[in-house]
C-alpha positions in Angstrom: 32.0 57.1 11.9 29.1 54.7 12.2 27.1 52.1 10.5 23.5 51.1 11.1 23.6 47.9 9.1 23.0 46.0 12.2 19.4 47.0 12.6 18.0 43.9 10.9 20.2 41.5 12.8 19.5 43.2 16.1 15.8 42.8 15.6 16.1 39.3 14.3 18.3 38.2 17.3 15.9 39.8 19.8 12.8 38.2 18.2 14.3 34.7 17.8 15.6 34.5 21.4 12.4 35.9 22.9 10.4 33.5 20.7 12.4 30.6 21.9 12.0 31.6 25.5 8.3 32.1 25.0 7.4 28.7 23.5 4.2 27.4 25.0 2.8 30.8 25.9 -0.4 32.4 24.6 0.1 35.5 22.4 0.7 38.7 24.3 2.4 37.2 27.3 5.8 38.5 26.0 5.9 41.5 23.7 9.2 42.9 22.4 10.0 46.0 20.3 13.2 47.4 19.0 14.3 50.7 17.5 17.4 52.8 16.9 18.7 54.7 19.9 19.2 58.4 19.2 21.2 59.3 22.4 19.6 62.8 22.9 18.6 64.6 26.1 15.0 64.5 27.0 13.0 67.3 28.7 10.2 66.0 30.9 7.0 68.1 30.7 4.0 66.6 32.4 0.7 67.8 33.8 -1.4 66.2 36.5 -4.5 68.4 36.0 -7.7 66.4 35.9 -10.6 68.0 33.9 -14.3 67.4 34.7 -17.4 68.3 32.8 -20.3 68.7 35.2 -23.9 68.9 34.1 -26.5 69.8 36.8 -30.1 69.1 36.1 -33.3 69.4 38.1 -35.9 66.6 38.5 -37.5 67.6 35.2 -34.3 67.1 33.4 -33.6 70.8 32.7 -30.1 72.1 33.1 -29.6 74.3 36.2 -27.8 77.5 35.3 -26.1 80.3 37.2 -24.0 78.2 39.6 -20.8 79.7 40.9 -17.4 78.1 41.5 -17.8 78.6 45.2 -20.8 76.3 45.2 -18.9 73.2 44.0 -17.3 70.7 46.3 -14.9 68.0 45.1 -13.6 64.9 46.8 -10.8 62.7 45.5 -11.0 59.4 47.3 -12.7 61.2 50.1 -10.0 64.0 50.3 -11.2 67.6 49.6 -9.6 69.2 46.6 -9.3 72.8 45.4 -10.5 73.7 41.9 -7.8 75.2 39.7 -10.1 76.1 36.8 -13.8 76.9 36.4 -16.0 78.1 33.6 -19.4 77.6 32.1 -19.7 76.2 28.7 -22.9 76.7 26.6 -23.7 74.5 23.6 -23.2 76.1 20.2 -26.3 78.1 19.3 -28.0 77.4 22.7 -30.5 80.1 23.6 -29.4 82.1 26.7 -31.6 81.7 29.7 -31.9 83.3 33.1 -30.1 81.6 36.0 -32.4 79.3 37.8 -32.1 76.6 40.4 -35.8 75.7 40.6 -37.7 72.9 38.7 -38.8 73.9 35.2 -42.5 74.0 34.4 -42.0 72.9 30.8 -41.3 69.2 30.0 -37.7 68.4 29.4 -38.3 66.9 26.0 -40.0 70.1 24.8 -37.1 72.2 26.1 -34.6 69.9 24.4 -36.4 70.2 21.1 -36.4 74.0 21.4 -32.7 73.9 22.0 -32.1 71.8 18.9 -34.1 74.2 16.8 -32.1 77.1 18.3 -28.8 75.4 17.2 -30.1 74.9 13.7 -31.3 78.5 13.5 -27.9 79.7 14.5 -26.3 77.9 11.6 -24.5 75.4 13.7 -26.1 72.0 13.3 -25.8 69.0 15.4 -23.3 66.3 14.3 -24.7 63.1 15.7 -22.7 59.9 15.3 -24.8 56.8 15.8 -22.5 54.0 16.9 -24.2 50.6 17.0 -22.4 47.8 18.9 -23.2 44.9 16.5 -20.4 42.9 18.1 -21.9 42.7 21.6 -25.6 43.1 20.9 -28.2 40.4 20.1 -30.4 40.5 17.0 -33.5 41.5 18.9 -31.7 44.3 20.7 -30.3 45.6 17.5 -33.7 45.5 15.8 -35.3 47.6 18.5 -32.4 50.1 18.4 -32.6 50.3 14.6 -36.3 51.1 14.6 -35.9 53.7 17.3 -32.9 55.3 15.5 -34.9 55.7 12.3 -37.8 57.3 14.1 -35.4 59.7 15.8 -33.8 60.6 12.5 -37.2 61.4 10.8 -39.1 62.9 13.8 -36.5 64.6 16.0 -33.5 65.6 13.9 -33.5 69.2 12.7 -33.2 70.0 9.0 -29.6 71.2 9.4 -28.5 68.2 11.5 -25.9 65.9 10.0 -25.8 62.3 11.2 -23.4 59.4 10.6 -23.7 55.7 11.2 -21.0 53.4 12.5 -20.8 49.9 13.8 -18.2 48.3 16.1 -17.6 45.5 13.6 -16.9 48.0 10.8 -19.3 46.1 8.5 -21.6 49.1 8.0 -20.7 52.8 8.1 -21.8 56.1 6.6 -20.1 59.5 7.1 -21.9 62.6 8.3 -24.7 63.5 5.9 -28.2 65.0 5.7 -29.4 62.2 3.3 -32.1 60.6 5.4 -32.7 57.8 2.8 -29.0 56.8 2.8 -28.9 56.9 6.6 -32.1 54.7 6.9 -30.7 52.2 4.4 -27.4 51.9 6.3 -29.2 51.4 9.6 -31.5 48.8 8.2 -28.5 46.7 7.1 -27.0 46.4 10.6 -26.9 42.9 12.0 -25.0 41.1 14.8 -21.4 40.2 14.2 -20.2 38.5 17.4 -16.5 38.0 17.9 -16.1 36.5 21.3 -18.3 35.0 24.0 -18.3 32.6 26.9 -18.5 28.9 26.5 -21.5 28.0 24.4 -24.9 27.0 25.8 -24.1 23.3 25.0 -20.7 23.5 26.6 -19.9 22.4 30.2 -19.4 24.2 32.4 -21.3 27.2 30.8 -18.7 29.9 31.6 -19.7 33.5 30.9 -17.1 36.2 30.3 -18.0 37.5 33.7 -17.2 34.1 35.2 -13.9 34.1 33.4 -13.1 37.5 34.6 -13.7 36.6 38.3 -11.5 33.5 38.0 -8.7 34.8 35.7 -8.3 38.3 37.1 -9.7 38.2 40.7 -8.9 34.5 41.4 -12.4 34.2 42.9 -12.5 30.8 44.6 -16.3 30.8 44.8 -16.7 31.2 41.1 -14.1 28.5 40.4 -15.8 26.1 42.8 -19.2 26.7 41.1 -17.7 26.0 37.7 -16.0 22.9 39.0 -19.2 21.6 40.5 -21.0 22.0 37.2 -18.1 20.3 35.3 -18.3 17.3 37.7 -22.0 17.1 37.3 -21.6 17.1 33.5 -18.9 14.4 33.7 -21.3 12.2 35.7 -24.1 12.8 33.3 -22.0 11.8 30.3 -20.6 8.7 32.0 -24.2 7.5 32.7 -25.1 8.1 29.1 -22.1 5.9 28.0 -23.0 3.1 30.5 -26.7 3.1 29.3 -25.9 3.0 25.6 -25.8 -0.3 23.7 -22.4 -1.8 23.8 -21.2 1.1 26.0 -21.1 3.5 23.1 -22.2 7.1 23.6 -25.7 7.3 22.3 -26.4 11.0 23.1 -24.6 13.9 24.5 -26.4 17.2 24.5 -23.4 18.9 26.1 -20.9 18.6 23.2 -18.3 17.5 25.7 -15.9 14.6 25.9 -14.5 14.2 29.4 -11.6 12.1 28.1 -13.6 10.5 25.3 -12.5 10.4 21.7 -12.5 13.9 20.1 -14.9 12.8 17.4 -17.6 12.5 20.0 -17.7 16.2 20.9 -15.8 19.3 21.9 -12.8 19.4 24.1 -13.6 22.3 26.5 -14.4 19.9 29.3 -11.0 18.4 29.2 -9.5 21.7 30.2 -8.8 22.7 33.8 -11.2 25.5 35.1 -8.3 28.0 35.3 -7.2 27.4 31.8 -10.7 27.6 30.5 -11.2 30.9 32.3 -7.9 32.3 30.9 -9.0 31.4 27.3 -12.5 32.9 27.6 -11.2 36.1 29.3 -8.5 36.5 26.7 -11.1 36.4 23.9 -13.4 38.7 25.7 -10.7 41.2 26.6 -9.4 41.3 23.0 -13.0 41.9 21.6 -13.6 44.7 24.2 -10.3 46.3 23.3 -11.4 46.4 19.6 -14.8 47.8 20.7 -13.1 50.6 22.7 -10.8 51.4 19.8 -13.8 51.9 17.5 -15.4 54.2 20.1 -12.2 56.2 20.2 -12.0 56.5 16.5 -15.7 57.7 16.3 -15.0 60.2 19.0 -12.0 61.6 17.2 -13.9 61.9 13.9 -16.9 63.6 15.5 -14.5 66.0 17.4 -13.4 67.4 14.0 -16.9 68.6 13.1 -18.3 72.1 13.7 -21.4 72.8 15.9 -22.7 70.4 18.6 -20.7 67.1 18.6 -22.5 64.1 19.9 -21.8 60.4 19.9 -24.7 58.0 20.7 -23.4 54.5 21.6 -26.2 51.9 21.4 -25.1 48.6 22.9 -26.3 45.6 24.9 -23.1 46.0 27.0 -19.5 44.7 27.0 -16.9 44.0 29.6 -14.2 46.6 30.1 -12.6 45.5 33.4 -8.8 45.8 33.3 -9.1 48.3 30.4 -9.4 51.4 32.5 -6.5 53.1 30.6 -8.3 52.7 27.3 -11.5 54.2 28.8 -9.6 57.1 30.2 -8.1 57.8 26.8 -11.6 58.0 25.3 -12.8 60.3 28.0 -9.8 62.6 27.6 -10.2 62.7 23.8 -13.9 63.6 24.2 -13.3 66.3 26.7 -10.6 67.9 24.7 -12.7 67.9 21.5 -15.9 68.9 23.2 -17.7 65.7 22.3 -20.6 64.5 24.4 -20.9 60.7 24.6 -24.4 59.5 25.2 -25.2 55.9 25.7 -28.3 53.8 25.3 -28.7 50.3 26.8 -30.2 48.4 23.8 -31.3 45.6 26.1 -33.9 47.9 27.7 -35.5 46.9 31.0 -33.1 44.2 32.3 -35.1 41.4 33.9 -33.0 38.4 32.9 -32.4 35.8 35.5 -31.1 32.3 35.2 -33.7 29.7 34.2 -33.0 26.7 36.3 -35.6 24.6 34.5 -34.0 25.2 31.1 -30.6 24.5 32.6 -31.8 21.3 34.2 -32.8 20.1 30.7 -29.1 20.2 29.8 -27.7 18.7 33.0 -28.9 18.8 36.7 -27.0 21.7 38.3 -25.5 21.1 41.7 -26.8 23.4 44.4 -23.6 25.6 44.7 -23.6 26.3 41.0 -27.4 27.1 40.9 -27.0 29.5 43.8 -24.0 31.2 42.2 -25.7 31.6 38.8 -28.8 33.2 40.4 -26.6 35.6 42.4 -24.2 36.8 39.7 -26.7 38.1 37.2 -27.1 41.7 38.4 -23.4 42.3 39.2 -22.6 40.9 35.8 -25.0 43.3 34.2 -23.5 46.3 36.0 -20.0 45.2 34.8 -21.4 45.0 31.2 -22.7 48.6 31.1 -19.9 50.2 33.2 -18.1 51.7 30.2 -21.2 53.2 28.8 -22.2 54.7 32.1 -18.7 56.1 32.6 -18.5 57.7 29.2 -21.8 59.5 29.6 -21.1 60.7 33.1 -17.6 61.9 32.3 -18.6 63.9 29.2 -21.8 65.4 30.4 -24.0 63.0 28.5 -26.9 60.8 29.4 -27.0 57.0 29.9 -30.5 55.7 29.0 -31.1 52.3 30.6 -33.8 50.1 32.2 -36.4 51.4 29.8 -37.9 49.5 26.8 -38.9 52.8 25.1 -35.9 53.1 22.9 -37.6 55.7 20.8 -37.7 58.0 23.9 -34.1 56.9 24.6 -32.8 58.1 21.2 -34.7 61.4 21.6 -33.0 62.0 24.9 -29.5 60.8 24.0 -29.5 62.6 20.7 -29.0 65.9 22.5 -26.2 67.7 24.1 -26.7 69.6 27.4 -27.4 73.3 26.8 -24.9 74.3 29.5 -22.2 72.5 31.4 -19.7 73.5 34.1 -16.0 72.9 33.2 -13.9 72.2 36.3 -10.3 71.1 36.8 -8.1 70.3 39.8 -4.6 69.0 40.5 -4.8 66.0 42.9 -3.3 66.9 46.3 -1.5 64.8 47.3 -0.7 63.1 44.0 -0.7 59.4 44.6 1.2 57.6 41.8 -0.5 54.2 42.1 -1.9 53.6 38.6 -5.3 52.9 40.2 -8.8 54.3 39.8 -9.4 57.2 42.1 -13.1 57.9 42.9 -14.4 61.5 42.4 -17.5 62.9 44.1 -18.9 66.3 43.1 -21.5 68.0 45.2 -23.1 71.5 45.8 -22.8 73.5 49.0 -25.3 74.5 50.0 -27.2 71.6 48.3 -30.1 72.3 45.9 -33.1 70.2 46.5 -33.7 67.7 43.6 -30.5 68.6 41.8 -28.8 65.8 39.9 -25.1 66.1 39.2 -23.5 64.2 36.3 -19.7 64.1 36.2 -16.9 61.6 35.7 -16.8 59.1 38.5 -13.1 58.8 38.7 -9.7 59.1 37.0 -6.7 56.8 36.7 -3.7 58.2 38.6 -0.2 58.0 37.0 1.3 54.6 37.2 3.8 53.9 40.0 6.4 53.4 37.4 8.1 56.0 35.1 6.3 57.8 32.4 7.4 57.5 28.8 9.4 60.7 29.0 10.9 59.8 32.3 12.0 56.4 30.8 13.8 58.2 28.0 15.3 60.7 30.4 16.7 58.0 32.7 18.1 55.9 29.8 19.9 59.0 28.5 21.3 59.8 32.0 22.5 56.2 32.4 24.0 56.0 28.9 25.8 59.3 29.3 27.5 58.1 32.4 30.3 55.6 33.0 29.4 54.2 36.4 28.2 50.7 36.9 25.1 49.5 38.8 23.5 46.1 39.4 20.0 46.8 40.9 18.5 44.3 38.4 19.3 40.7 37.9 20.9 41.2 34.5 24.3 40.2 33.1 26.0 40.8 29.8 28.1 38.5 27.7 30.1 39.7 24.6 31.5 37.9 21.7 33.9 39.8 19.4 33.8 38.8 15.8 35.1 40.1 12.5 33.1 43.2 11.6 30.6 42.7 14.3 29.9 42.4 18.0 27.4 40.0 19.5 25.9 41.1 22.8 23.7 38.8 24.9 21.8 40.1 27.9 20.7 37.5 30.5 17.6 38.9 32.2 16.1 37.5 35.4 12.3 37.5 35.5 11.2 38.6 39.0 7.5 39.6 38.4 4.8 38.3 36.2 4.0 41.8 35.0 7.2 43.7 34.2 8.4 46.2 31.6 12.1 46.4 30.9 13.9 48.9 28.6 17.3 48.0 27.3 19.9 50.1 25.4 23.3 48.9 24.0 25.6 51.6 22.6 29.1 51.9 21.4 31.4 54.9 22.2 34.7 55.6 20.5 38.1 56.3 22.2 37.2 60.0 22.5 33.9 59.3 24.2 31.7 60.1 21.1 28.6 58.0 20.7 28.9 55.9 17.5 25.7 53.8 17.4 23.1 52.1 19.5 19.8 50.3 19.7 17.1 50.2 22.3 14.3 47.7 22.9 11.5 47.1 25.3 10.3 43.7 26.7 6.8 43.8 28.1 5.8 40.8 30.3 2.3 39.9 31.2 2.9 36.3 32.2 0.4 33.7 33.3 1.2 31.6 36.3 2.8 28.6 34.5 4.9 30.8 32.3 6.1 32.9 35.2 7.1 29.8 37.2 9.2 28.6 34.2 10.8 31.9 33.3 11.6 32.8 36.9 14.0 29.9 36.7 15.3 30.2 33.1 15.1 33.9 32.6 15.2 35.6 29.1 18.3 36.0 27.0 17.9 38.5 24.1 20.9 38.6 21.8 21.9 41.6 19.6 24.5 41.9 16.9 26.1 45.3 16.3 28.1 46.0 13.2 30.4 49.0 12.6 33.9 49.9 11.5 36.8 48.0 13.0 38.3 49.6 16.1 38.3 49.7 19.9 35.1 50.8 21.6 33.4 51.1 25.0 30.2 49.1 25.0 27.6 50.6 27.4 24.6 48.4 28.2 21.7 49.7 30.3 18.7 47.7 31.6 15.9 49.7 33.2 12.8 48.5 35.1 10.1 51.0 34.0 8.0 50.0 37.0 10.3 51.0 39.9 13.3 52.7 38.2 15.8 50.1 39.1 18.7 50.0 36.7 21.7 47.8 35.8 24.6 49.6 34.0 27.5 47.6 32.5 30.7 48.8 30.7 32.9 46.6 28.5 36.0 47.4 26.4 35.5 45.7 23.1 37.4 45.4 19.8 35.8 44.9 16.4 38.3 43.5 13.9 
């Protein structure tokens, strides 16, 4: 005998109390979900096998064939590993070739074109998805990439090849087709659609997404000091402008900043503390990068459903993917399972950008610490911008074309799949459940002179907490029992009402990043499960929020409705990070 009419009130109570506790926070710091609890046993079935696609090329760019499993060596964070699987994988329709480990005499481009023709002749065309990153690329970069893509389509694509066009903004798209005119028209319409950036060139300090990352995520004091020095310089420059103006009024401010002046005179970014400004910029950047990665994943999934060679070409000026390692790992896993090669092209070409101190001095004289920092950060920043593209290409056996202004050549190279790859797999020994990136290094023994190995550079180990299946298993175990436990700072208050039961769980907040699962269930006098709800509270708190909630805690409240009678209320609170659990029993009566 049960009633599930409490679903809406349970969710409403949870949402209202969490919202009340979360006032003043930015979106995403506290996330809560709720669903019916089914109270069913869970079987945990997990695999820790890590797959690798390895492409071995000589100095001419030709794939080296005929390598054996015994020739490969693999290190996981420097620890030797044993391969658990090995096979060679030829591209569909690729012409067989004798094993060779010596440089090829024919140019790589000619060999690649011959391979493409062989695929078309075999009746298995290439499916090439051209993905233009119009969110993170400038107009000039996109124009060069568009021209090169059209040339590739007309000059290099085989008659049986099907191509598609996608953009990270979603503004332009065209499914797989052989209609060259339609493809060219879609490509010609691609234009920038930026979503997030650092502080504008007229803002002060000029904080890039990379600056924001260093401050918000790494708490880098050097970056924060450089930004503060520039902010102080801007403040002094604006005060001088005010003092020199007739009647003390602000006659000019090229910085669009206020420094405590009336809002009508400019923007308000300079009234923000450096840490708050960094948090705001990094939140925007991270959200935009998450959307970009989701589009990449969608295109990989769509391409993976096509027959023949499956290739994704990502053309981008680069985007920041730090702290999004799990999203990148999902894309790599999807691509490997579907046999999709991800090639990437740096639309920026040969990267020579450095800070222009003269141009910056025209805005405001930069203090020496800021000037030195700006000059030093350019190349590390650029490496961070293209890290995702390089990782996708290396992990899936593709190519990453960068530091070259000949984008036509770039499209010619990245529009191809390797004619042969080596598929390896291993089970990490020992398995370190730390949720961190583990570095992989693949080599040949004995080494082959001039051989270039392309393989994924690492993998993310399982998180130190429980997996999704393990969470469900632990919740079932705890709900099925009758013992009590108090490993977490959590208490339960119950109010019995006519036709319903109000349950409030007072949760102590002990970590800024914490994920808690809660279940409340009713059992009748015979021990039969009557009804229940479960919810998750996912915390990613900033410093100020954590300091406040570590004192006040959270207090989600749930209302359960069922038939009158006596019940045993069982409440379980589980920390998914370390497995700590609080289990509470109450005898209750619903009138």
